[in-house]
C-alpha positions as CSV (number, residue, x, y, z in Angstrom):
1,X,51.5,66.0,48.5
2,X,50.8,69.0,45.4
3,X,51.3,66.6,43.2
4,X,49.0,64.2,44.4
5,X,46.8,66.9,44.0
6,X,47.5,67.8,40.5
7,X,47.3,64.4,39.6
8,X,43.8,63.7,40.9
9,X,42.0,67.1,39.8
10,X,43.2,66.4,36.2
11,X,41.3,63.1,36.1
12,X,38.6,64.9,37.2
13,X,39.0,67.0,34.4
14,X,38.3,65.0,31.8
15,X,35.1,64.6,30.4
16,X,33.6,60.8,30.1
17,X,32.6,59.5,26.8
18,X,29.9,62.0,25.4
19,X,26.7,60.6,24.9
20,X,24.3,62.0,22.7
21,X,21.0,63.4,24.3
22,X,17.3,64.0,23.0
23,X,15.4,66.2,25.5
24,X,11.7,66.1,24.9
25,X,9.5,68.1,26.3
26,X,5.4,68.4,26.2
27,X,3.4,70.9,26.2
28,X,-0.7,70.6,26.5
29,X,-3.9,72.2,28.1
30,X,-4.9,68.9,29.5
31,X,-2.9,66.9,31.5
32,X,-4.5,63.4,31.2
33,X,-3.8,63.9,27.0
34,X,0.7,64.6,28.3
35,X,0.6,61.9,30.5
36,X,-1.3,59.7,27.5
37,X,1.8,60.7,25.2
38,X,4.5,60.2,27.6
39,X,3.8,56.9,28.4
40,X,3.5,56.0,24.1
41,X,7.2,57.7,24.4
42,X,8.2,55.9,27.4
43,X,7.5,52.6,25.7
44,X,8.8,52.9,22.7
45,X,11.9,54.1,24.7
46,X,11.8,50.8,26.6
47,X,11.6,48.5,23.3
48,X,14.3,50.0,21.5
49,X,16.5,49.5,24.7
50,X,17.4,53.5,25.0
51,X,18.2,54.8,29.0
52,X,15.7,57.7,30.0
53,X,15.4,59.9,32.8
54,X,11.5,60.9,33.1
55,X,8.7,61.3,32.8
56,X,9.2,64.5,35.1
57,X,6.9,67.3,35.6
58,X,8.0,70.7,35.1
59,X,5.8,73.4,36.5
60,X,2.5,74.2,35.7
61,X,2.2,77.7,33.8
62,X,-0.8,79.4,34.5
63,X,-2.4,82.5,32.6
64,X,-4.8,84.4,34.4
65,X,-7.4,87.0,32.8
66,X,-9.9,89.1,34.5
67,X,-12.7,90.7,32.8
68,X,-15.4,93.3,33.1
69,X,-19.0,91.6,33.1
70,X,-20.0,94.5,31.4
71,X,-19.2,97.4,29.4
72,X,-18.6,100.7,30.9
73,X,-20.8,100.2,34.6
74,X,-20.2,97.9,37.0
75,X,-16.9,98.0,37.5
76,X,-16.7,95.5,40.9
77,X,-18.6,92.4,38.3
78,X,-15.7,90.7,37.2
79,X,-14.7,87.1,36.3
80,X,-11.7,85.5,36.3
81,X,-10.7,82.9,33.7
82,X,-7.2,80.7,33.7
83,X,-5.6,78.9,31.3
84,X,-3.3,76.0,32.3
85,X,-0.4,74.5,30.6
86,X,0.7,71.7,32.0
87,X,4.2,70.3,30.9
88,X,6.3,67.7,31.0
89,X,9.9,66.6,30.2
90,X,12.2,63.2,29.1
91,X,15.7,62.5,29.1
92,X,17.1,60.3,26.2
93,X,20.6,59.2,26.8
94,X,22.4,57.7,23.7
95,X,19.0,57.1,21.8
96,X,19.2,54.5,19.1
97,X,18.5,54.2,15.7
98,X,15.8,52.5,16.3
99,X,13.8,55.2,18.9
100,X,14.5,57.5,16.0
101,X,12.6,55.8,13.8
102,X,9.7,55.1,16.1
103,X,9.3,58.6,17.4
104,X,9.3,59.7,14.1
105,X,6.5,57.5,13.2
106,X,4.7,58.8,16.1
107,X,1.3,60.5,16.2
108,X,0.5,62.4,19.7
109,X,-3.4,63.5,19.8
110,X,-4.2,66.6,19.0
111,X,-3.3,69.7,21.2
112,X,0.0,68.5,22.3
113,X,3.1,70.6,21.1
114,X,6.9,68.0,21.3
115,X,10.0,70.0,20.8
116,X,13.1,68.0,20.6
117,X,16.1,69.1,21.3
118,X,19.9,67.3,21.0
119,X,23.1,68.1,23.1
């Protein structure tokens, strides 16, 4: 009985064939621009037959700022501003050479930050 458990656990410990993965993280102040950029990357992945997950919407960062309207009087008169940073994540497992070349030639709109990590 104990031998069967040892054999089963040793089978589970062996990792499957490790495939390289790309994690593409997009950030922008405008959600429509981020979604359009994600669509471009998804189309490239579809054309190059790469397996992908996403785009996954990540939590939106909200930076709030409160400013006095007046320089030193009227403490109760304040204005509030906020900046929202929209983020998306696309994970491509087993990227092909064709996909990588297409990503190099990709031109994203102004205001979109892209971060690519490999694992």
